[in-house]
ZAZAMAR-216348 format. One line per 5 residues: number of its first residue (from 1); their letters; for each residue x, y, z of C-alpha. Coordinates in steps of 0.25 Angstrom, whole numbers. Layout:
N
NUM> A> X/Y/Z  ...
***
This chain:
257
1> MNNDV> 0/0/0  5/14/-3  -1/28/0  4/33/-13  -5/32/-26
6> THGEP> 0/41/-36  1/34/-50  -5/23/-59  -20/19/-59  -29/29/-51
11> PRHAA> -31/24/-37  -45/20/-32  -52/20/-19  -52/7/-12  -66/10/-7
16> RWAWW> -71/5/-21  -70/-9/-15  -78/-7/-3  -91/-7/-9  -91/-22/-11
21> PGALS> -92/-25/4  -105/-16/4  -111/-24/-7  -108/-37/0  -114/-32/13
26> LLLVV> -127/-29/6  -127/-43/0  -125/-49/14  -136/-42/20  -145/-45/8
31> VSGTL> -142/-60/9  -144/-60/24  -158/-53/22  -162/-63/11  -158/-75/19
36> YTGMY> -165/-69/32  -178/-67/23  -177/-81/18  -176/-87/32  -187/-78/37
41> LTTPE> -197/-82/26  -194/-96/27  -195/-97/42  -206/-106/46  -219/-100/52
46> GVLPG> -218/-98/67  -203/-98/68  -195/-85/70  -186/-83/58  -171/-85/62
51> YAEPT> -174/-92/75  -177/-106/72  -168/-117/66  -174/-120/52  -177/-134/47
56> RGTLH> -164/-139/39  -165/-139/24  -177/-129/23  -177/-116/16  -178/-109/29
61> WFFFR> -166/-116/34  -158/-112/22  -161/-97/24  -159/-98/40  -145/-104/38
66> SWGVM> -141/-95/27  -146/-83/34  -138/-87/47  -125/-86/39  -129/-73/32
71> DVARE> -137/-66/43  -131/-51/44  -136/-51/59  -127/-63/64  -113/-61/69
76> QSVPA> -109/-75/63  -113/-73/48  -107/-69/35  -112/-54/36  -106/-53/49
81> WYSSV> -93/-59/44  -93/-49/32  -95/-37/42  -83/-42/50  -75/-42/37
86> LWAVF> -80/-28/33  -75/-23/47  -62/-30/45  -60/-23/31  -64/-10/38
91> ALAAF> -54/-12/48  -43/-16/38  -46/-4/30  -44/5/42  -31/-1/46
96> VMAAM> -26/0/32  -29/15/33  -22/16/46  -9/9/40  -9/18/27
101> TRLRR> -13/32/32  -5/42/40  -18/48/46  -26/44/58  -20/30/58
106> VSWVL> -25/27/73  -40/30/68  -39/21/57  -33/10/66  -45/13/75
111> LGLVG> -55/12/64  -49/-2/60  -50/-7/74  -65/-3/74  -66/-11/61
116> LAASA> -59/-23/68  -68/-23/80  -81/-22/71  -76/-33/63  -75/-42/76
121> DETVA> -88/-37/80  -95/-42/68  -91/-57/71  -92/-57/86  -102/-46/89
126> LHERL> -94/-38/99  -104/-27/99  -114/-36/106  -105/-36/118  -109/-21/120
131> GSVGD> -124/-25/123  -122/-25/138  -117/-11/137  -128/-7/128  -138/-12/137
136> RMAEA> -133/-3/148  -133/9/139  -147/6/134  -152/5/148  -146/18/151
141> LGIEV> -152/25/139  -165/19/142  -167/11/129  -169/-3/125  -161/-9/113
146> QFAWA> -158/-23/108  -144/-21/104  -139/-13/115  -124/-14/110  -128/-3/100
151> IPGAV> -128/8/110  -113/6/115  -110/2/100  -115/16/96  -106/22/107
156> LALGV> -94/14/101  -97/19/87  -97/33/91  -84/31/98  -78/25/85
161> VALLW> -84/37/77  -78/47/87  -64/40/86  -64/39/71  -71/51/66
166> RLVWS> -59/60/64  -53/49/55  -65/48/47  -67/63/45  -53/64/41
171> LPRTA> -55/55/29  -58/60/14  -73/63/12  -77/50/5  -70/40/15
176> RALLI> -76/48/26  -90/48/21  -89/33/18  -84/30/33  -94/39/39
181> AGGAV> -105/33/30  -100/19/33  -100/21/48  -114/28/48  -120/16/40
186> FLLGA> -113/6/49  -118/12/62  -132/13/56  -132/-2/55  -124/-6/67
191> LVLET> -131/4/77  -144/9/72  -150/-3/64  -144/-13/74  -152/-5/85
196> ISGQI> -164/-5/77  -163/-20/74  -161/-23/89  -174/-14/92  -182/-23/82
201> MLRFD> -177/-35/89  -181/-29/103  -194/-26/97  -196/-41/94  -192/-46/107
206> GVITW> -178/-50/103  -183/-58/91  -175/-55/78  -185/-52/67  -185/-49/52
211> HQHLV> -186/-34/56  -173/-35/64  -166/-43/53  -170/-32/43  -164/-21/51
216> THFEE> -151/-30/54  -149/-32/39  -149/-17/37  -140/-15/49  -130/-25/44
221> LCEML> -130/-19/30  -127/-5/36  -116/-10/44  -109/-17/32  -112/-6/22
226> GLTLA> -107/4/32  -94/-3/34  -92/-4/19  -93/11/18  -83/12/29
231> IAGIL> -73/3/22  -76/11/9  -72/23/17  -59/18/21  -56/12/8
236> RLVLV> -59/26/1  -46/30/7  -38/20/0  -33/21/-14  -30/8/-23
241> RREGP> -23/8/-36  -20/-4/-45  -6/-3/-50  -5/-16/-57  -12/-30/-58
246> ASWRV> -8/-33/-44  -4/-20/-39  -12/-10/-30  -8/2/-23  -16/7/-11
251> ALEPA> -15/21/-5  -23/30/3  -31/43/-1  -21/55/1  -30/61/11
256> VA> -27/49/21  -14/44/16
***
């Protein structure tokens, strides 16, 4: 890698490769929703959809098993694994920026650590351990929420924003806009829609219904698309030029080099 791109084929922003993950995110959510719908419609009368083990070999069994692997709401599923990979890519991009730039390296490292923590959270649900803290905060506020972890989660999110705001605001306009938009879309899903999903579940006495699944699908889509926008924001700062059949030169935008 080199911070000097001065000759040969015009360099292109690496962000042009960031839109494929967004398309794949949409595909995963659509597949999950389609399989859930199939499972719901083939559930025998008198049985709560998603709660009873179906008869092996039936159409309902096929949808039930397939949905279990592709369910966006489950921690151990293909979409959860994919979200974890997206966060890891985000972290890697931030660490690469820390290595290549001379500006705000500590902030880039911090951003990378946030990505690593979020990547781990996607597979082991670390955020749910904030539930007891959230319960006490909800009681103090006089409110009742199903997913109480969202309250301390919002406080942590504000803390991250406060620590990294100067870094984001110092970036070129397009990269800054992508990172801010990505963060806003992600938090819309992770905090707002997650809370709405929990309140729907609370309304139905803890039973997971199609209403809750519908909101959850939009929630997970917002999270993945928001993360894709954030990755694109970082990659917007990276210039890539092909110099030969197997030769590439990577550099940073002059404003952050």
